[in-house]
C-alpha positions in Angstrom: 225.9 -127.3 -57.9 223.3 -124.4 -57.8 226.1 -122.2 -57.5 227.2 -122.6 -61.0 224.0 -121.4 -62.9 223.7 -118.6 -60.4 227.4 -117.4 -60.9 226.2 -117.7 -64.7 223.2 -116.0 -64.2 224.8 -113.0 -62.1 227.6 -113.1 -64.6 225.2 -112.4 -67.2 223.6 -109.6 -65.7 226.8 -107.7 -65.0 227.4 -108.1 -68.8 224.5 -106.1 -69.8 224.4 -103.5 -66.8 224.4 -100.5 -69.5 220.7 -101.6 -70.4 219.8 -100.6 -66.8 221.7 -97.5 -66.9 219.8 -96.4 -69.9 216.7 -98.1 -68.5 215.9 -100.2 -71.6 218.2 -102.1 -73.8 220.5 -100.4 -76.1 219.7 -99.8 -79.8 221.4 -98.5 -83.0 220.3 -97.1 -86.3 220.4 -100.4 -87.9 218.4 -102.1 -85.0 215.1 -101.4 -86.7 215.7 -103.5 -89.8 216.2 -106.7 -87.5 213.2 -105.9 -85.6 211.2 -104.9 -88.6 212.4 -108.1 -90.7 209.6 -110.3 -88.5 207.3 -107.7 -87.0 206.7 -106.3 -90.3 207.8 -108.9 -92.7 210.4 -106.8 -94.6 213.3 -108.7 -95.4 216.9 -106.5 -95.1 218.3 -106.8 -98.3 221.8 -105.2 -97.2 222.1 -107.2 -94.0 221.9 -111.0 -92.7 218.6 -112.4 -92.3 219.6 -114.8 -89.1 219.6 -112.2 -86.7 216.4 -110.8 -86.8 214.8 -114.3 -86.9 216.6 -115.4 -83.9 215.9 -112.3 -81.6 212.1 -112.9 -82.7 211.9 -115.8 -80.7 212.8 -113.6 -77.6 211.0 -110.7 -78.0 208.0 -111.9 -79.5 206.8 -108.2 -80.7 206.3 -107.8 -76.6 209.8 -106.3 -75.3 213.3 -106.3 -76.4 214.5 -106.8 -72.7 214.6 -110.2 -73.3 217.1 -110.1 -76.4 219.7 -108.1 -74.1 219.4 -110.4 -71.3 219.8 -113.4 -73.4 222.8 -112.1 -75.0 224.5 -111.5 -71.6 223.4 -114.9 -70.5 225.3 -116.8 -73.5 228.2 -114.5 -73.1 228.5 -115.6 -69.9 228.1 -119.2 -70.5 230.7 -119.1 -72.9 233.1 -117.6 -70.7 232.4 -120.2 -68.0 232.9 -122.8 -70.4 236.1 -121.4 -71.5 237.4 -121.1 -67.9 236.7 -124.7 -67.4 238.6 -125.2 -70.6 241.9 -123.9 -68.9 241.3 -125.0 -65.3 240.7 -128.4 -64.0 238.6 -127.0 -61.4 236.9 -124.0 -62.5 235.3 -121.9 -59.6 232.1 -119.4 -59.4 233.9 -117.0 -57.9 236.5 -116.7 -60.5 233.8 -116.7 -63.1 232.4 -113.5 -61.4 235.7 -111.9 -61.1 235.9 -112.1 -65.1 232.4 -111.1 -66.0 232.8 -108.1 -63.4 236.4 -107.0 -65.2 234.8 -107.1 -68.6 231.6 -105.5 -67.5 233.6 -102.8 -65.7 237.0 -102.2 -68.0 235.8 -103.2 -71.4 233.5 -102.4 -74.2 231.8 -105.8 -73.9 228.9 -104.6 -71.8 227.8 -101.8 -74.7 227.7 -104.3 -77.1 226.1 -107.3 -75.5 223.4 -104.8 -74.2 222.4 -103.6 -77.8 220.0 -105.3 -80.3 222.6 -105.8 -82.8 224.4 -108.6 -84.2 227.4 -106.7 -83.1 226.7 -108.4 -79.8 227.5 -112.0 -81.3 231.0 -110.6 -83.2 232.9 -112.0 -80.1 231.0 -115.0 -79.0 231.5 -116.7 -82.6 235.4 -117.0 -81.9 234.6 -118.4 -78.2 232.4 -120.8 -79.6 235.0 -122.1 -82.2 237.8 -122.1 -79.3 235.5 -124.1 -77.6 235.0 -126.7 -80.1 238.6 -127.2 -81.0 239.9 -127.1 -77.2 237.2 -126.9 -74.5 236.4 -130.0 -72.9 232.7 -130.3 -73.8 229.9 -132.9 -73.3 228.1 -134.2 -76.4 225.3 -131.9 -75.9 227.6 -128.9 -75.0 229.2 -129.4 -78.1 225.9 -129.2 -80.1 224.7 -126.1 -78.4 227.9 -124.3 -78.9 228.4 -125.3 -82.3 224.5 -124.0 -83.2 225.5 -120.7 -81.4 228.6 -120.4 -83.0 226.7 -120.8 -86.5 224.3 -118.1 -85.4 226.6 -115.7 -84.2 228.9 -116.0 -87.5 225.8 -115.9 -89.7 224.6 -112.7 -88.0 227.0 -110.7 -90.2 228.5 -111.2 -93.0 232.1 -109.8 -91.7 231.7 -112.6 -88.8 232.6 -115.2 -91.6 236.5 -114.2 -92.8 237.7 -114.2 -89.1 235.6 -117.6 -88.5 237.4 -119.0 -91.5 241.0 -117.7 -90.4 240.4 -119.5 -87.1 239.5 -122.8 -88.6 243.1 -122.5 -90.3 244.6 -121.7 -86.8 242.9 -124.8 -85.1 244.9 -126.7 -87.9 248.4 -125.1 -87.4 247.6 -125.8 -83.6 246.5 -129.2 -83.5 247.5 -130.6 -86.6 244.5 -133.2 -86.2 241.5 -134.1 -88.5 239.1 -134.1 -85.5 239.3 -130.5 -84.1 239.3 -128.9 -87.4 236.0 -130.5 -88.3 234.4 -129.4 -85.2 235.6 -125.7 -85.4 234.7 -125.6 -89.5 231.0 -127.1 -88.9 229.8 -123.6 -87.6 230.8 -121.4 -90.3 229.8 -124.1 -93.1 226.8 -124.1 -91.8 226.4 -120.3 -91.2 227.3 -120.5 -95.0 224.4 -122.9 -95.9 221.8 -120.8 -93.9 222.9 -117.6 -95.0 222.8 -119.0 -98.8 219.3 -121.0 -98.1 217.7 -117.7 -96.5 218.7 -115.4 -99.5 217.4 -117.6 -101.8 214.1 -117.7 -100.1 213.8 -114.1 -99.7 215.8 -112.9 -103.1 215.8 -115.7 -105.2 219.9 -116.1 -105.2 221.5 -119.1 -103.4 224.8 -117.0 -102.2 225.6 -115.7 -98.7 225.9 -112.2 -99.6 224.1 -111.6 -102.8 224.4 -107.8 -102.7 227.5 -107.6 -101.4 229.0 -105.9 -104.3 227.6 -102.7 -103.6 229.3 -102.4 -100.2 232.5 -103.2 -102.1 232.1 -100.5 -104.6 231.4 -98.0 -102.1 234.6 -98.8 -100.6 236.8 -98.8 -103.8 235.5 -95.8 -105.1 236.3 -93.9 -101.9 239.9 -95.6 -102.2 240.3 -94.4 -105.4 240.6 -97.8 -107.8 237.1 -97.8 -108.8 237.0 -94.4 -110.0 240.0 -94.7 -112.0 238.3 -97.4 -113.7 235.2 -95.5 -114.6 237.1 -92.5 -115.5 239.3 -94.6 -117.8 236.4 -96.5 -119.7 233.2 -94.2 -119.3 234.8 -92.0 -122.2 234.6 -94.5 -124.6 231.9 -96.8 -123.4 229.5 -94.8 -121.1 226.9 -97.7 -120.5 227.4 -98.0 -116.9 224.8 -95.6 -114.9 227.8 -94.2 -112.7 229.4 -92.6 -115.8 227.1 -89.9 -115.7 227.9 -89.1 -112.1 231.7 -89.1 -112.2 231.8 -85.4 -111.3 230.4 -86.2 -107.6 232.9 -89.0 -107.0 235.0 -90.3 -105.1 232.7 -89.7 -101.8 232.7 -91.1 -98.8 231.8 -95.0 -98.7 228.8 -94.3 -95.9 227.5 -91.4 -98.0 227.5 -93.3 -101.3 225.7 -95.9 -99.6 223.1 -94.2 -97.5 223.2 -90.6 -98.2 222.4 -88.4 -101.2 224.7 -89.9 -103.7 224.7 -91.2 -107.3 223.2 -94.9 -106.6 220.4 -93.1 -104.6 219.4 -90.3 -106.7 217.9 -89.7 -110.3 219.7 -87.4 -113.0 217.2 -84.5 -111.8 218.4 -85.2 -108.1 215.4 -86.8 -106.8 215.2 -89.8 -104.6 216.0 -93.2 -106.4 214.1 -95.7 -104.1 216.1 -98.8 -103.4 218.9 -97.4 -105.2 221.5 -99.3 -103.5 219.9 -102.8 -104.3 219.1 -101.7 -107.8 222.6 -100.9 -108.3 224.1 -104.3 -107.5 224.3 -105.7 -110.9 226.4 -102.4 -112.4 228.5 -102.9 -108.9 229.3 -106.7 -109.6 230.6 -105.4 -113.1 232.7 -102.6 -112.1 233.9 -104.1 -108.9 235.2 -107.6 -111.1 236.7 -105.0 -113.5 238.6 -102.8 -111.1 240.0 -105.9 -109.0 241.2 -107.1 -112.6 242.5 -104.2 -113.7 244.3 -102.8 -110.2 244.9 -105.7 -108.2 247.7 -104.3 -106.2 246.0 -100.9 -105.6 243.1 -102.9 -104.1 245.3 -105.1 -102.3 246.9 -102.1 -100.7 243.7 -100.1 -100.0 242.4 -102.9 -98.3 245.4 -103.4 -95.9 245.6 -99.7 -95.2 242.3 -100.0 -94.3 242.6 -102.8 -92.0 245.2 -101.2 -90.2 243.5 -98.2 -89.6 240.4 -100.1 -88.3 242.7 -101.9 -85.8 243.3 -98.4 -83.8 239.5 -97.7 -83.8 237.6 -99.3 -80.9 236.3 -96.7 -79.1 232.4 -96.9 -77.8 230.5 -94.1 -78.4 229.2 -93.9 -81.7 226.6 -96.5 -80.9 225.1 -94.5 -78.4 223.9 -91.4 -79.8 220.2 -91.0 -80.7 220.7 -90.2 -84.1 218.1 -91.8 -86.6 216.6 -93.7 -83.6 213.2 -92.6 -84.9 213.3 -95.8 -87.3 213.4 -98.1 -84.5 210.9 -95.9 -82.3 208.4 -96.3 -85.3 208.7 -100.0 -85.4 208.1 -100.4 -81.6 205.3 -98.2 -82.0 203.6 -100.1 -84.7 204.2 -103.8 -83.7 205.0 -103.5 -80.0 202.5 -102.8 -76.8 202.3 -99.1 -76.1 203.9 -100.0 -72.8 206.9 -101.1 -74.5 207.1 -98.0 -76.5 206.9 -96.1 -73.1 209.6 -97.9 -72.0 211.7 -97.1 -75.0 211.0 -93.4 -75.1 211.9 -93.2 -71.0 215.2 -94.6 -71.8 218.3 -92.4 -71.3 219.4 -93.0 -75.3 216.1 -91.9 -76.5 216.3 -88.7 -74.7 219.9 -87.9 -75.7 221.4 -88.4 -72.4 223.2 -91.7 -72.7 226.5 -90.2 -74.0 227.0 -88.0 -71.0 226.1 -90.9 -68.5 228.4 -93.2 -70.2 231.1 -90.8 -70.8 232.7 -91.6 -67.0 232.9 -95.3 -68.0 234.6 -95.3 -71.3 238.1 -94.0 -70.8 239.6 -97.0 -68.8 238.8 -99.0 -72.1 242.0 -98.3 -73.9 244.5 -98.7 -71.0 243.1 -102.0 -70.4 243.4 -103.2 -74.1 246.8 -101.8 -74.3 247.7 -103.6 -71.3 246.1 -107.0 -72.3 248.3 -106.4 -75.8 251.3 -106.2 -73.4 250.4 -109.1 -71.5 249.8 -111.6 -74.5 252.8 -112.3 -75.9 254.6 -113.1 -72.2 251.4 -115.4 -71.9 251.8 -117.0 -75.0 255.7 -117.6 -73.9 254.7 -119.2 -70.8 251.9 -121.5 -72.2 254.4 -122.7 -74.6 256.7 -123.2 -72.0 254.3 -125.3 -70.0 252.8 -126.9 -73.5 249.4 -125.5 -72.4 247.9 -125.6 -75.7 244.4 -124.4 -74.4 245.7 -121.2 -72.9 248.1 -120.3 -75.9 244.9 -120.9 -78.3 242.6 -118.9 -76.5 245.1 -115.9 -77.1 245.9 -116.6 -80.5 242.2 -117.0 -81.0 241.5 -113.5 -79.8 244.2 -112.2 -81.7 243.4 -113.8 -84.8 239.7 -112.8 -84.7 240.2 -109.2 -84.2 242.6 -109.0 -86.9 240.6 -110.8 -89.2 237.4 -108.8 -88.3 239.5 -105.4 -88.9 240.5 -107.0 -92.3 236.8 -107.7 -93.0 235.3 -104.6 -92.0 238.4 -102.3 -93.4 238.1 -104.0 -96.9 234.0 -104.0 -97.0 232.9 -100.9 -95.2 234.1 -97.8 -93.7 236.7 -98.1 -90.8 234.5 -97.2 -87.9 235.0 -97.2 -84.0 232.0 -99.8 -83.5 233.2 -102.4 -85.7 236.5 -103.1 -83.8 235.2 -102.2 -80.4 232.5 -104.9 -80.4 235.5 -107.6 -80.5 238.1 -105.7 -79.0 237.2 -107.0 -75.7 237.8 -110.7 -76.7 241.8 -109.8 -75.7 241.3 -108.6 -72.4 239.0 -111.9 -72.1 241.4 -114.3 -73.2 244.4 -112.3 -71.1 242.0 -112.3 -67.9 241.3 -115.9 -68.2 244.9 -117.0 -69.2 245.8 -115.2 -65.9 243.9 -117.4 -63.7 245.7 -120.4 -62.2 245.6 -123.9 -63.1 243.6 -124.9 -59.9 244.1 -129.0 -59.9 241.3 -131.0 -58.6 
């Protein structure tokens, strides 16, 4: 029996090997907000509050290494449970083969080794699959359910794919019990998100400030700008009416750059401009959807389809804007941790070059998995092997749902799809394993 925990441990280490390459866990431009949330008591208005609280229990303002290691171990454990759901007699050797393949051939380790909720994007669908089709004990079911709720609540874009998977479970099982089990984590995630936002901002809502992100997307795509151009001459009550000559602009620049929401009329900085623009954003977004529903729907569809084609690893590896993370570590962690951060390849700008030899294989592996998926679905259908068919369908629906959510709410970027695309090779690899009866 000791072989199983050892295989899960070794699999978890394989799945975060880029942290060893970097000499430190990977971070992204947004990592500092999740660390600062508890170490400096600054809740992020633009992000989920659950991931930062969860990782504090691991780093304890001491080191970020436990965060990356825990993410790898959790992924390894879920993959073991998934193999067990598909095979009557799962094997440690097969588990290490799956983890090693994902570590070497997919984007999985590059996100599992990163201190970001992106590490949990693919884990949520795995949890829901196990709740619907895994052979779990009561304790395992509770642990997987709680982990699923954490993964889904870690980022608002995780919620739409989760709800789509509840529908998929109903279509596949046509039974109430598995649907309720799969629905429990997203419902708990909604409750936790709304409660946390009420405590922090006084609004009981899962995303009280989400309108500003949708406005950024809709003015970039055009419908929101058309609405303002039509209404502002007659009723210039919206603050953005005074900045129409600067629109449209890139959604990311609109949110975080020197944009109309972040600048005063004289060009000076408007502190917390995005947060202060939320009430007006709600009005403009609501009016835009009411006036141009078809244009909004087509824009979202175009963005989702474009997002499906973007899944290269690389935009999270650069050292751009890591000074904020460094500052949080400098003021909230021991001096030795700051020294370890500074010694990492990423902080020195060397990680993209070090990672380059390992990344080109990702695209052909995803394409091969995409070609094999229909055949594996057909084979599972013939054998009436519902768990194998469900695993592949869950991967496809989760990947598509993620593209739809991020494409509609944000700018299509490589990291949004790269963080979950490895779920398809994982599902295909597991489905290829022989049944191996007891």
